[in-house]
Each structure stands twice: as C-alpha cells, then as structure tokens.
ChimeraX commands (.cxc) that place a marker at each C-alpha (Angstrom):
marker #1 position 48.81,9.99,139.96 radius 0.5
marker #1 position 49.64,12.93,137.73 radius 0.5
marker #1 position 47.75,13.95,134.61 radius 0.5
marker #1 position 49.98,12.04,132.17 radius 0.5
marker #1 position 49.69,8.80,134.17 radius 0.5
marker #1 position 45.94,9.28,134.49 radius 0.5
marker #1 position 45.68,9.95,130.77 radius 0.5
marker #1 position 47.42,6.66,130.01 radius 0.5
marker #1 position 45.20,4.72,132.47 radius 0.5
marker #1 position 41.96,6.16,131.10 radius 0.5
marker #1 position 42.75,6.70,127.43 radius 0.5
marker #1 position 41.62,10.34,127.79 radius 0.5
marker #1 position 43.96,13.02,126.52 radius 0.5
marker #1 position 45.51,15.44,128.99 radius 0.5
marker #1 position 43.84,18.25,127.07 radius 0.5
marker #1 position 40.40,16.67,127.57 radius 0.5
marker #1 position 41.14,16.08,131.26 radius 0.5
marker #1 position 41.93,19.78,131.66 radius 0.5
marker #1 position 38.69,20.64,129.86 radius 0.5
marker #1 position 36.69,18.33,132.14 radius 0.5
marker #1 position 38.28,20.01,135.14 radius 0.5
marker #1 position 37.42,23.45,133.72 radius 0.5
marker #1 position 33.78,22.35,133.39 radius 0.5
marker #1 position 33.84,20.83,136.93 radius 0.5
marker #1 position 32.96,17.39,135.58 radius 0.5
marker #1 position 36.08,15.61,136.84 radius 0.5
marker #1 position 38.00,17.43,139.52 radius 0.5
marker #1 position 41.47,16.38,140.61 radius 0.5
marker #1 position 43.12,17.68,143.74 radius 0.5
marker #1 position 46.24,19.81,143.52 radius 0.5
marker #1 position 49.67,18.97,144.87 radius 0.5
marker #1 position 51.63,21.70,146.71 radius 0.5
marker #1 position 53.48,22.39,143.45 radius 0.5
marker #1 position 50.15,23.02,141.67 radius 0.5
marker #1 position 50.18,19.79,139.65 radius 0.5
marker #1 position 46.93,17.92,139.24 radius 0.5
marker #1 position 46.65,14.74,141.30 radius 0.5
marker #1 position 44.10,12.09,140.37 radius 0.5
marker #1 position 42.99,9.22,142.57 radius 0.5
marker #1 position 42.75,5.64,141.34 radius 0.5
marker #1 position 39.05,5.67,142.23 radius 0.5
marker #1 position 38.54,8.37,139.55 radius 0.5
marker #1 position 39.66,6.06,136.74 radius 0.5
marker #1 position 36.29,4.34,136.34 radius 0.5
marker #1 position 34.46,7.65,136.68 radius 0.5
marker #1 position 36.62,9.14,133.93 radius 0.5
marker #1 position 35.96,6.16,131.65 radius 0.5
marker #1 position 32.20,6.58,132.16 radius 0.5
marker #1 position 32.47,10.29,131.40 radius 0.5
marker #1 position 34.39,9.49,128.19 radius 0.5
marker #1 position 31.67,7.01,127.20 radius 0.5
marker #1 position 28.98,9.65,127.76 radius 0.5
marker #1 position 30.95,12.16,125.69 radius 0.5
marker #1 position 31.34,9.66,122.84 radius 0.5
marker #1 position 27.56,9.14,122.98 radius 0.5
marker #1 position 27.13,12.87,122.36 radius 0.5
marker #1 position 26.04,13.87,125.85 radius 0.5
marker #1 position 27.09,17.40,126.76 radius 0.5
marker #1 position 29.39,18.07,129.70 radius 0.5
marker #1 position 26.70,20.02,131.55 radius 0.5
marker #1 position 24.33,17.03,131.37 radius 0.5
marker #1 position 27.09,14.67,132.49 radius 0.5
marker #1 position 27.87,16.90,135.45 radius 0.5
marker #1 position 24.17,16.95,136.40 radius 0.5
marker #1 position 23.94,13.16,136.14 radius 0.5
marker #1 position 27.01,12.68,138.34 radius 0.5
marker #1 position 25.74,15.18,140.92 radius 0.5
marker #1 position 22.34,13.47,141.00 radius 0.5
marker #1 position 24.04,10.12,141.54 radius 0.5
marker #1 position 26.11,11.53,144.42 radius 0.5
marker #1 position 22.97,13.01,146.01 radius 0.5
marker #1 position 21.27,9.60,145.84 radius 0.5
marker #1 position 24.26,7.96,147.51 radius 0.5
marker #1 position 24.32,10.63,150.24 radius 0.5
marker #1 position 20.56,10.24,150.79 radius 0.5
marker #1 position 20.95,6.49,151.08 radius 0.5
marker #1 position 23.68,6.76,153.70 radius 0.5
marker #1 position 21.85,9.49,155.60 radius 0.5
marker #1 position 18.78,7.26,155.77 radius 0.5
marker #1 position 20.87,4.27,156.84 radius 0.5
marker #1 position 22.51,6.36,159.59 radius 0.5
marker #1 position 19.07,7.53,160.73 radius 0.5
marker #1 position 17.85,3.93,160.91 radius 0.5
marker #1 position 20.91,2.92,162.93 radius 0.5
marker #1 position 20.19,5.56,165.60 radius 0.5
marker link #1:1,2 radius 0.2
marker link #1:2,3 radius 0.2
marker link #1:3,4 radius 0.2
marker link #1:4,5 radius 0.2
marker link #1:5,6 radius 0.2
marker link #1:6,7 radius 0.2
marker link #1:7,8 radius 0.2
marker link #1:8,9 radius 0.2
marker link #1:9,10 radius 0.2
marker link #1:10,11 radius 0.2
marker link #1:11,12 radius 0.2
marker link #1:12,13 radius 0.2
marker link #1:13,14 radius 0.2
marker link #1:14,15 radius 0.2
marker link #1:15,16 radius 0.2
marker link #1:16,17 radius 0.2
marker link #1:17,18 radius 0.2
marker link #1:18,19 radius 0.2
marker link #1:19,20 radius 0.2
marker link #1:20,21 radius 0.2
marker link #1:21,22 radius 0.2
marker link #1:22,23 radius 0.2
marker link #1:23,24 radius 0.2
marker link #1:24,25 radius 0.2
marker link #1:25,26 radius 0.2
marker link #1:26,27 radius 0.2
marker link #1:27,28 radius 0.2
marker link #1:28,29 radius 0.2
marker link #1:29,30 radius 0.2
marker link #1:30,31 radius 0.2
marker link #1:31,32 radius 0.2
marker link #1:32,33 radius 0.2
marker link #1:33,34 radius 0.2
marker link #1:34,35 radius 0.2
marker link #1:35,36 radius 0.2
marker link #1:36,37 radius 0.2
marker link #1:37,38 radius 0.2
marker link #1:38,39 radius 0.2
marker link #1:39,40 radius 0.2
marker link #1:40,41 radius 0.2
marker link #1:41,42 radius 0.2
marker link #1:42,43 radius 0.2
marker link #1:43,44 radius 0.2
marker link #1:44,45 radius 0.2
marker link #1:45,46 radius 0.2
marker link #1:46,47 radius 0.2
marker link #1:47,48 radius 0.2
marker link #1:48,49 radius 0.2
marker link #1:49,50 radius 0.2
marker link #1:50,51 radius 0.2
marker link #1:51,52 radius 0.2
marker link #1:52,53 radius 0.2
marker link #1:53,54 radius 0.2
marker link #1:54,55 radius 0.2
marker link #1:55,56 radius 0.2
marker link #1:56,57 radius 0.2
marker link #1:57,58 radius 0.2
marker link #1:58,59 radius 0.2
marker link #1:59,60 radius 0.2
marker link #1:60,61 radius 0.2
marker link #1:61,62 radius 0.2
marker link #1:62,63 radius 0.2
marker link #1:63,64 radius 0.2
marker link #1:64,65 radius 0.2
marker link #1:65,66 radius 0.2
marker link #1:66,67 radius 0.2
marker link #1:67,68 radius 0.2
marker link #1:68,69 radius 0.2
marker link #1:69,70 radius 0.2
marker link #1:70,71 radius 0.2
marker link #1:71,72 radius 0.2
marker link #1:72,73 radius 0.2
marker link #1:73,74 radius 0.2
marker link #1:74,75 radius 0.2
marker link #1:75,76 radius 0.2
marker link #1:76,77 radius 0.2
marker link #1:77,78 radius 0.2
marker link #1:78,79 radius 0.2
marker link #1:79,80 radius 0.2
marker link #1:80,81 radius 0.2
marker link #1:81,82 radius 0.2
marker link #1:82,83 radius 0.2
marker link #1:83,84 radius 0.2
marker link #1:84,85 radius 0.2
view
C-alpha cells in the first residue's frame, strides 16, 4: 500500500512516516516509480512505534529495541534449525 493508505490504516501522518524512514525506524520498500510501498504486516509495527513515540521514547531507542527484538527472533530460529539437524 502507498504512504497515504498506510497513513490512514495506522493513524500516523505521512510526514511522520517519512521521518521514521529517514531515521531507519520503519522502512518501506520502493516501487519502480520511487513511491514508498508498505506491507500490511508493518501496520502493527507502525502502531507500536507510534505508541512508543507518544510515551516519549526517542526514535534511536525505538530502533534499538526493534533491532534487539529481531535479533532474538533470528537467534530463536537459528537454534531451532540447529536442533532440527
């Protein structure tokens, strides 16, 4: 979905979405025409980010929290794959 559709779904302004992309907190893909393309799976992530921002958490801290969470998920699956071998 494009930025305006994503903005409506999440309640986050297009301006804030661009800012979050600039800070590498929420990164959409790009269509061949250069337009931002968001995935439906990013809706919940964006809502959590907005909640953190409203709580006064800085974008750098949010990015670190999200990266840490992704590392934990990757570690879990790596361990599960190792056990399966």
